[in-house]
N, C-alpha and C positions, 0 to 999 in steps of 0.2 A: 376396359381399355379405351384410351382416348383415340379419336380418329387420326390425329397427327401421328401417333405411334404406329398404327397400322400402315398408314401411307408411307411413312419413312422406311419401314422395313420392306414393304412390297416394292417400293421404288428402288431400293438397294438391290433386291433380287432381279428386278427387271433390267436395271442398269447393268449389273454384272453379267447377266445372261446375254443381253444384246451386245455389250462391248466385247465380251469374251468370244462370242461367235464370230465377230469381225476381226479378231486378232490373228487367228490362224485357223487353217482348216482343222476342224475337230474330228478326228477319226474314232474317238471313243464312243462307245454306245451310251445311250441314256437308259436309265432303268425307271420303269413306271409301275405304280400300283394304284388301282382304282377300286372303289367300293361306293355304295350309295352315301356313305358318311364322309369319305376322305379321298383326296387325290394327292399323291406324292410323286415327284419326279426327282431323280438323282442324276446329276450331270458331272462326271469326272472332268477335271481341268488339267491340262498339260502343264508341266513346269514352265515351259516357254510362255504360255498364256498368263500364268500368274506373275512371272518375273516382269513381263511387259506391262501388266496392269499396275504393279507397284512401282516400277521404274518411271512410268509416266506420271506418277504422283510424287516424284522426287525422293523416293527411298534410297538410302545409301547402299553401296554394293555389298557390305557385310550382311545387312539385313536381308537383301534380296537373295544372297546365296543361301541363307538359312531357310528362307521361304521356298526357294526353288527345290529344296531337298524334301519338302513335305508332299503329302498326298492331299489334294483338294477335291472336295465333292460339293458342288453347289446343290442345295436342297430347296425345292419349291413345294410348298404345302398349301392345299386349299381345303377349308372346312366346308364340306357339302351337307353336313348334318344340320339338325335343328337344335343341337346341344352345343354348349361351350366345350371345346376340346382344349386339353392342357398339354402343351409342349414342355417336356422336361428332359433335357439331354442326359441327365443322370439315370434316366430309365431306358436309355438306348444301350444296346450291347453290340460291340464290334468284335468279331472273332475270325480267325483263320485256322489253318490246319495245325498251327502251333499253340492255339488257345486264344485267350483274350488279347485284343489289341487295345492298348490304353490310349484314349484320346486326350491330348493336352487341352485343358479347358481355358477359359478366359483368364483365370487367375494365374495359370502357368505362364501364358504369353505376357501378361502384364508384368510379372516378376522378371521374366527374361528380358523384356525390352527396357525395363527400368535399370536392371543390372548393366545393360549396355549403354545407358544414357541416350537412348533413342529419343528424338524430339517428341514432345507430347502430341503435336499435330500428326505425326506418323503413327504413334500408338493409337490415337483416336481413329484414324483412317483404317488401320488394320482391324480394330475392334468393330467398326461400323460394317465391315464386310462379313463378319461371322454370323451364323445362325444364333439367335438368342439362346442362352442356357435354359431359361424358363419363360413361358409366355402362355397366357390364356388367349384363345382367339374364338370369336363369335361366329355364328352361322354366316357363311358367305365370305368370311375374311380369308385372306391369303397371307402367307408368311414365306420368307426366303432368306438365304444367306449361305455362307460356306461352313462346312465341317472340315477341320484340318486334322489329319491323321498321320502317323509315321508311314513313310514309304518303305514297305517291307518286302515287296516283290512277289507277294502272294495274293490271290483273290480273297475277299472278305465276305463274311455274312454280316448283314446289318439287320438287327432286330430293333424296331422302334415301337414303343408303347405310348399310347395317348390315353390319359384319364379323360372321363366324360362327365359332364354335368356341372352345375353351379358349385357343388361341394365335392366334386370328383367321386360322387357316389355311383355313377353309372358303370356298367361293364366296360372295361378298357378295350380299346381297339389295338390289336397287335398286327404289325406289318413286318414282313421279312423279305429281304432281298438277298439272294444267293449269288455267289461268284461275282461280286462287285470288284472291279479292278481299278487301280490307279491309272490315270491317263498317262501316256508316254508322248514325248515329242515326236512329230512326224520325221521320218528319215529322209 
């Protein structure tokens, strides 16, 4: 991985986290998982926070209305191990009491924005805020971005799997978060 790549994504997560915390009082809990190999923090974002973030970047009302209806979780990951860890969102599972929750991936959003003739600058800004679909990260590196899920009104279980090692030959690291809720606007 090139150094600029890591810096870009970590700065995105830091920027999002700092800016979002200043947008509105966040009453949603953060979820954390720690081990000697890995630290993960999940921070649900309110529809108001996300709408304000994108509105400040000039997104049109139709796009903002679509985004406001989603469930956003900002994910911050730090590799504390001595191995390369492999982020692959295809290996993450999202479930609730009804079963699997399907996460729209980058290709879904790209097609949706293109069908709406959303300006390329806004498509790029939206893509820039997402957690990468796949990424290797080295010992000590940090990664962050948003996961966008449908807002279904039920808590979710998030199971994340990280392959380990240069050739992904190491035992995977499995992380589970139970009862993760989508953030709601303060009343």
